[in-house]
C-alpha positions in Angstrom: -11.6 5.7 9.5 -14.4 8.2 8.8 -17.4 5.9 9.8 -15.5 4.2 12.7 -16.7 0.9 11.3 -14.8 -2.0 9.6 -15.3 -3.2 5.9 -17.4 -6.2 7.2 -19.8 -3.8 8.9 -20.0 -1.5 5.9 -19.9 -4.3 3.4 -17.6 -2.0 1.6 -15.0 -4.3 0.0 -14.4 -2.3 -3.3 -15.2 1.4 -4.3 -18.7 0.7 -6.0 -21.3 1.0 -3.3 -22.4 3.9 -0.9 -22.9 2.6 2.7 -25.9 4.9 3.4 -27.8 3.3 0.6 -26.7 -0.3 1.0 -26.2 -1.0 4.7 -27.2 1.9 7.0 -27.3 5.6 7.3 -24.5 5.5 9.7 -23.1 8.9 11.3 -19.6 9.8 10.2 -16.9 11.4 12.2 -17.2 14.9 10.7 -21.1 14.5 10.7 -20.9 14.0 14.4 -19.0 17.3 14.9 -21.3 19.0 12.5 -24.4 17.9 14.3 -22.7 19.3 17.6 -22.1 22.8 16.3 -18.9 22.6 14.5 -18.2 24.1 11.0 -16.8 21.1 9.0 -14.7 21.5 5.8 -13.1 19.0 3.5 -10.2 19.9 1.2 -8.5 17.4 -1.1 -8.9 13.7 -0.9 -10.7 12.8 2.3 -13.5 10.5 1.5 -12.8 8.2 -1.6 -14.3 9.9 -4.7 -16.9 8.3 -6.7 -20.0 6.2 -5.7 -18.5 5.1 -2.4 -19.2 8.7 -1.2 -22.1 9.4 -3.4 -20.1 11.4 -5.8 -20.3 14.2 -3.3 -17.7 13.3 -0.5 -20.7 12.6 1.5 -22.0 16.2 1.4 -24.2 17.5 2.9 -24.2 14.9 5.7 -20.6 15.4 6.7 -19.7 18.9 5.6 -20.9 22.4 6.2 -19.9 23.4 2.6 -19.3 21.6 -0.6 -15.9 19.9 -0.3 -12.9 21.5 -2.2 -11.0 19.6 -4.9 -8.0 21.2 -6.4 -8.7 22.1 -10.2 -5.5 20.4 -11.3 -6.5 17.0 -9.9 -7.9 16.3 -13.2 -4.3 15.9 -14.6 -3.4 13.3 -12.1 -2.7 10.5 -14.5 -2.1 12.7 -17.6 1.0 12.5 -19.8 2.9 15.4 -18.1 6.1 13.8 -17.0 9.0 14.5 -19.1 10.8 11.1 -19.5 14.5 11.3 -19.3 15.1 8.3 -21.6 12.4 8.9 -24.2 12.5 12.7 -23.9 8.7 12.6 -24.4 5.8 13.6 -22.2 4.5 10.4 -20.6 2.1 9.1 -17.9 5.0 7.7 -15.6 5.1 6.3 -12.2 8.3 8.4 -11.5 7.4 12.0 -12.1 9.6 14.8 -10.7 8.5 18.0 -12.5 9.2 21.5 -13.1 6.1 23.2 -11.5 6.0 26.0 -14.0 5.5 23.6 -16.9 2.6 21.8 -15.3 -1.1 22.5 -16.3 -2.1 25.6 -14.4 1.5 26.1 -13.3 0.9 24.3 -10.0 0.1 20.9 -8.4 -2.9 19.7 -6.6 -1.5 19.6 -3.2 -0.2 23.1 -3.4 -3.7 24.2 -4.4 -5.1 22.3 -1.5 -2.5 23.9 0.9 -3.5 27.5 -0.4 -7.2 26.8 0.0 -6.7 25.3 3.6 -4.4 28.4 4.5 -7.1 30.7 3.3 -9.7 29.1 5.3 -7.7 29.2 8.6 -6.9 32.8 7.9 -10.4 34.0 7.2 -12.8 31.6 9.0 -15.5 32.7 11.4 -13.6 32.5 14.7 -16.7 32.4 16.9 -17.5 28.8 16.0 -15.4 25.6 16.6 -14.3 23.8 13.3 -13.0 20.6 12.0 -11.0 20.9 8.9 -9.9 17.7 7.1 -7.1 18.3 4.6 -6.2 15.3 2.4 -2.9 15.7 0.6 -2.5 13.2 -2.4 1.3 12.6 -2.3 3.1 10.3 -2.1 0.3 8.4 -3.7 1.0 7.3 -7.3 1.9 8.7 -9.7 5.0 9.8 -7.8 4.6 13.4 -9.1 6.4 16.1 -7.0 8.7 19.2 -7.6 11.9 18.2 -9.1 14.0 20.2 -6.6 13.2 17.5 -3.9 15.1 14.9 -5.7 18.3 16.4 -4.7 17.4 15.9 -1.1 17.4 12.1 -1.6 20.8 11.3 -3.3 20.4 7.9 -5.2 23.7 6.5 -3.6 22.1 7.0 -0.2 18.9 4.9 -1.2 19.0 1.4 0.2 17.4 -1.6 -1.7 14.7 -3.7 0.0 16.4 -6.2 2.2 14.3 -9.0 0.8 13.5 -8.2 -2.8 12.0 -11.6 -3.7 9.1 -13.5 -2.2 10.0 -16.3 0.0 8.7 -19.7 -1.1 7.1 -20.2 2.3 4.8 -17.3 1.9 1.4 -18.4 0.4 0.8 -17.4 -3.2 -2.6 -15.8 -2.3 -0.7 -13.2 -0.3 1.1 -11.9 -3.6 -0.5 -9.3 -5.8 0.7 -8.2 -9.3 0.8 -4.3 -8.6 -1.1 -3.7 -11.9 -1.4 0.0 -11.1 2.4 0.3 -11.2 2.9 -1.8 -14.2 0.6 0.2 -16.4 2.6 3.4 -16.0 4.5 4.1 -19.2 8.0 4.0 -17.7 7.4 0.7 -15.9 5.3 -0.8 -18.8 8.4 -0.5 -21.2 10.5 -2.8 -18.8 8.3 -5.7 -19.9 8.2 -7.3 -16.5 6.7 -10.7 -16.6 3.1 -10.9 -15.3 2.0 -11.7 -12.6 5.2 -12.8 -10.6 8.0 -10.8 -12.2 10.1 -8.6 -10.1 11.3 -5.0 -10.4 14.8 -4.6 -11.8 17.3 -3.5 -9.1 18.1 -0.1 -10.6 14.4 0.8 -10.9 13.7 -0.4 -7.3 16.3 2.2 -6.2 14.7 4.9 -8.5 11.1 4.3 -7.3 12.3 4.4 -3.6 14.2 7.5 -4.2 11.2 9.4 -5.7 8.8 8.0 -3.1 11.1 9.5 -0.3 11.3 12.8 -2.3 7.5 12.9 -2.6 7.2 12.2 1.1 9.6 15.1 1.8 7.5 17.4 -0.4 4.3 16.7 1.5 6.0 16.9 4.8 6.9 20.4 3.9 3.3 21.3 3.1 2.1 19.8 6.3 4.7 22.0 8.2 3.5 25.1 6.2 -0.2 24.2 7.0 0.6 23.9 10.8 2.2 27.2 11.0 -1.3 28.5 10.5 -2.8 26.6 13.3 -3.0 27.7 17.0 -2.2 24.4 18.7 -2.8 25.8 22.1 -6.6 25.3 21.4 -6.6 23.0 18.5 -6.5 19.1 18.2 -4.3 18.1 15.3 -4.1 14.5 13.8 -1.7 13.4 11.2 -2.4 10.1 9.6 -3.0 8.2 6.4 -5.3 5.5 5.0 -2.7 2.9 4.0 1.0 2.3 3.7 3.0 1.3 0.5 5.2 -1.7 -0.4 8.5 -0.5 -1.9 9.9 -3.7 -3.1 9.7 -5.8 0.1 9.0 -9.4 -0.9 9.0 -8.3 -4.5 5.8 -6.3 -3.9 4.9 -2.7 -4.8 1.8 -0.6 -3.9 -0.7 -1.3 -1.0 -2.9 -4.3 -1.9 -1.8 -6.7 0.7 -1.9 -7.7 4.4 1.8 -7.2 5.0 2.8 -4.8 7.6 4.5 -2.3 5.2 1.2 -1.7 3.4 -0.9 -1.6 6.5 1.2 0.6 8.9 0.4 4.3 8.9 1.6 7.3 11.0 -0.7 8.3 13.6 0.3 11.6 15.4 -2.0 13.5 17.9 -1.3 17.0 19.2 -3.8 18.3 21.8 -3.9 20.7 24.6 -3.1 19.0 27.7 -1.5 16.0 26.0 2.3 15.4 26.8 4.5 14.5 24.0 5.4 10.6 24.1 6.0 7.7 21.7 3.5 4.8 22.0 4.2 1.4 20.3 1.0 -0.4 21.2 -0.9 -1.4 18.2 -4.1 0.9 17.5 -6.4 1.1 14.7 -7.9 3.8 12.4 -11.2 2.9 13.8 -9.9 4.3 17.1 -9.8 7.7 15.6 -13.5 8.7 15.8 -13.9 7.8 19.5 -10.5 9.4 20.4 -11.5 12.8 18.8 -14.9 12.7 20.4 -13.1 12.0 23.7 -10.5 14.7 23.3 -12.9 17.3 22.2 -14.8 17.1 25.5 -18.3 16.7 23.7 -20.6 15.0 26.0 -21.7 11.7 24.7 -23.0 8.2 25.4 -22.0 6.4 22.3 -22.2 2.6 22.6 -19.9 -0.1 21.1 -21.1 -1.6 18.0 -22.0 -5.2 17.5 -23.5 -6.9 14.4 -26.9 -7.2 16.2 -27.0 -3.5 16.9 -28.6 -1.2 14.3 -27.5 2.0 15.8 -26.6 4.7 13.4 -24.0 6.0 15.8 -21.8 3.6 17.5 -18.1 2.9 17.8 -16.2 -0.3 16.7 -12.9 1.3 18.0 -11.8 2.7 21.3 -10.7 6.0 22.6 -6.9 6.3 22.7 -7.0 9.1 25.4 -6.5 6.6 28.3 -3.4 5.5 26.5 -2.0 9.0 25.9 -2.8 9.9 29.5 -1.4 6.8 31.0 -4.7 6.0 32.6 -4.6 2.4 31.5 -2.2 -0.4 31.6 -4.6 -2.8 29.7 -3.4 -1.6 26.3 -0.4 -4.0 26.5 -2.7 -6.7 25.1 -4.2 -4.6 22.4 -3.9 -5.5 18.7 -5.0 -4.3 15.3 -7.2 -6.1 12.7 -7.1 -5.7 9.0 -8.4 -7.5 5.9 -7.8 -7.7 2.2 -9.9 -9.5 -0.5 -8.8 -11.7 -3.4 -10.6 -13.2 -6.3 -8.3 -16.3 -6.6 -5.1 -17.9 -5.1 -3.2 -17.4 -8.3 -2.6 -13.7 -8.9 -4.8 -12.2 -11.8 -5.2 -8.8 -13.3 -7.9 -8.0 -10.9 -6.2 -9.4 -7.7 -5.3 -5.9 -6.6 -8.8 -4.4 -6.7 -11.4 -7.2 -7.2 -15.0 -6.0 -7.6 -17.3 -7.4 -5.0 -18.9 -10.0 -7.4 -15.3 -11.4 -7.9 -14.2 -11.7 -4.4 -13.8 -15.4 -3.3 -11.2 -15.2 -0.6 -10.7 -12.8 2.3 -7.4 -12.4 4.1 -8.0 -11.4 7.8 -4.9 -10.3 9.7 -4.1 -9.6 13.4 -1.2 -7.5 14.6 0.0 -7.5 18.1 3.2 -5.9 19.5 5.4 -8.8 18.4 3.5 -10.9 15.7 1.5 -10.7 12.8 -0.9 -13.5 11.9 -3.0 -13.9 8.8 -5.6 -16.3 7.5 -6.8 -16.5 4.1 -10.3 -17.9 4.1 -13.3 -18.6 1.8 -15.7 -15.6 1.4 -19.2 -15.7 0.1 -19.7 -12.3 -1.7 -23.6 -12.5 -1.7 -24.2 -13.7 1.8 -21.2 -11.8 3.3 -20.1 -14.9 5.2 -16.7 -16.7 5.6 -16.0 -20.4 6.0 -13.0 -20.8 8.4 -12.8 -24.4 7.6 -11.7 -23.5 4.0 -8.2 -22.1 4.2 -6.1 -20.9 1.2 -3.1 -19.8 3.2 -1.7 -19.1 6.7 0.9 -16.7 7.6 2.8 -16.0 11.0 5.7 -13.5 11.5 7.8 -12.6 14.3 8.6 -8.9 14.1 11.3 -9.4 16.9 13.4 -11.4 14.4 11.7 -10.6 11.1 10.4 -7.1 10.8 10.2 -7.4 7.1 7.9 -10.4 7.2 9.9 -12.5 4.9 10.1 -15.8 7.1 6.6 -17.4 7.5 6.6 -19.4 10.6 3.1 -21.0 10.7 4.7 -24.4 10.4 7.6 -23.9 13.0 6.8 -26.2 15.9 8.0 -23.7 18.6 5.2 -21.2 17.5 2.3 -23.7 17.4 0.8 -22.4 20.6 1.1 -18.7 19.5 -0.4 -19.6 16.1 -3.3 -21.3 17.8 -3.9 -18.4 20.3 -3.8 -15.8 17.5 -6.2 -17.8 15.4 -8.8 -17.9 18.1 -8.2 -14.2 18.9 -8.7 -13.3 15.2 -11.6 -15.4 14.5 -13.5 -14.3 17.6 -13.1 -10.7 16.8 -14.0 -11.0 13.1 -17.2 -12.9 14.1 -18.3 -10.0 16.0 -18.8 -8.0 12.9 -19.6 -10.6 10.1 -22.9 -12.4 9.7 -21.9 -16.1 9.9 
C-alpha cells in the first residue's frame, strides 16, 4: 500500500528486511507528497514496526517529523484483561476492559485520536498536509472499552455458516492460527494442533468481541472526521487485511481466503459524488489514486521487473472509475499472495521466515470468482515453478460467497479455471524474476 509495489517486487515476504537496503530506495506514498511540499505526519500503526521500516517508520524519508506512537502501546500484549472465569489478570484474546483500570488510564487508539485531533486543530494551515492515522483495533488482542459489548448482544451474533474445512479444500490453504491459540483464554481450551477447531460458544464470544471492537474504532473514526474540513480534504478509510472469524474453521489473517483479504476502501474527495463500486481493486491502487486526486502534476510510469525506477506504479488510478470515465474496469481483478513453509500446517505456517518459505499461494479475484494456485517457491532466487503445484482452488462467489466449495475439478468450470490460471500466471510473471 505505502510503496505501491507488490511483495514480489519488494521481496518482502516476512517482517525482517527493509526494502531500501535489500531491493531499492523506492519512493513511498507519503514521501512523494513530502517531496511535493506537503507536511506529512504518521500517528499510530502505519508502517509495520521493526526492521521492515528501519525501526523508524521510514523516517525521515516518508515523514516531516518523527512518527507518533501512543505510550500505552507497550501494554498491547500485557496481562491486563480481567478474565471472568479465572478472576485473574491475563493476556487474553477477548479483552473488554474498564479504561480507568488500564495502565495510564487509557488505550492506545484513544491516545492516537487525541494526538491526531491536536494536530488538526493546531497545524500550520498555510501548507498542505498528509496525515496517516493507524488505529490498532480490531487487531488482536481484542481489547476495547467494555461498554461496547452491550451494543452487540450475544443472542444476536450468528456463527459462521461453514465452521469446518471442506475436504475438497487443499490442506496447504489451512493455517493453525497460532497467534490466537497462544492467548491465555484460548490456550486453556486445549484445542488440538494444528487442525482443531474453535468450540461453538467461543466462536460466538470471539465474533461478539470483534464486532464490539469494530464499533469502538468506528466511533473513533467518526470523532476524528469531525475535525476534518472535507470540502478541501481527501479522506481515505482502509485497512491492510481482513480477518477470518471461524469461516472454514479458520481464525486470523494468514490465508488467501476472501474474508482474510477483503478490506474496506472508502474515498471522500472534493468533486467526487458518493457511489458504491463493486469492481475488484487493489491496495497498490491507492498511491496512484491519491496522486491523481490531489492534482499534482506527474509523469510516473508503470513498473515492470526490468525497470529500476525509484518511483513507478504497479497499481492504477481509481479516479476514472469514480468519475465513470472508463468502462474497462469491468474486467479488472485483484491479486494477492501468501507464503507457506510446507503443505501440512506447522507452528510457523502463519508467519514463516523467508528462509523457511517453500510454497507461495498466488490468488486472483474477479467480480465472480476467486482462483488460487499454491506453487513451489525458491527463497534464495525468488522464483516460482508453475509446474510444481501443491493445491488449486476455485470458488464461485455467486453461489458460494463463503468459499467453502472448491470447484477446480468440476467439469463445467474447466474453461474458467484455465482462463484464470493464464491470467494469474501472466501477471505474476510481470513482477517475479523467473
